[in-house]
N, C-alpha and C positions, 0 to 999 in steps of 0.2 A: 075691084071695089065698086060699091054702089055710087050712083050719081050724087047722092046726098053727101057721102064722104068726100067726094071730089070737090064739092062746093064748100064744105066746112073747112077743109084743110088747104084749099088752093092758095091762099095768101101765105101759108107757112112753108110751102114747098121750096120756094126760092131761098128762103132763110136756111133751111136744112141743107140744101145743095151747097150753099156757101160754107156752112160749117164742115161739111164732108170734104170739100176742096181744101179748106184751111188745115184740117186734120192731116190729110195726106201730104200736104206741102210741108208741114212740120216734120213728118216722118222723113221725107226726102231731104230736108235740110239737116237732119241729125248726122248724116254721114254713116259710113259702114262700120260695123262692129268687127274688130279684129278677131282672128281665130283664137288667139290667146284669151281675149276677154270672154269670148263665148265659152271656151273650155273652163275658165274659172267660174263663170256663172253656173254652168251645168253641174260642175263638181259641188258647188255650194248647195244647189237645189237638191242634188242627190243626197247629200249629207243630211239635209233637213228632214228628208222623208225615209231614211234608211231603216228606222224602227217601226214604220207603219206596216200594218197588216196588208199584204198584197192580195186583195180579194180575187182579182181576175186570175192571178197565177194559181191561187188555191183552187179555183173552179176548174181551171184547165187540168190540173193534176187529178182532181176528183173525176173529171170526165174521162181521163185516160184510164183510171182505175176501173170505173164503171164499164167502159167499153171493153177492157181486157177481161174482166171477170163477171160480166153481166149474166151469161148463161149459167155458170156455176152458182153464182149468188142467187139467181132466180130459182134454181132447183132446190137449193138449201132452204131458202125462205119459204117456198111452197111446202116443203116437207114439214118444217116447223109449224107453219100456220095450220096445216091439215092434221098432223099427227100429234102434236103436243097440245095439251089442254089450252082452251081459249084464254084463260086468265094469266098466261105466261107473261113475264115482264118483257117489254119491248127491248130493253137494253140487252137482255140475254139473247134475243134473236139476232140483234145486230152484232153482238160479240161473236156468236158462232159463225155468222156470215163472213165477218172480217177474218176469221181464222181459216176459212175455206181456201 
């Protein structure tokens, strides 16, 4: 950081250090969470989100599909783009690629 920042915030640093120490002391004073409490918490969290769309999982599955069929799909797509009239509906192209 620049010397100006150091001068501007020098008096606040000790205050924030004390807040951080107090925060971690509160955590230490809380005691350990039992395995059963953790399992209950994680089960409840899982239930809260079970109907959400799993974007990352979907992207992984799409990636697997693309990796597996990329060469075949590329050839089909090139064929349709070169041989079929330019005004063809994009949905038709992707429907044929998906069927490949």
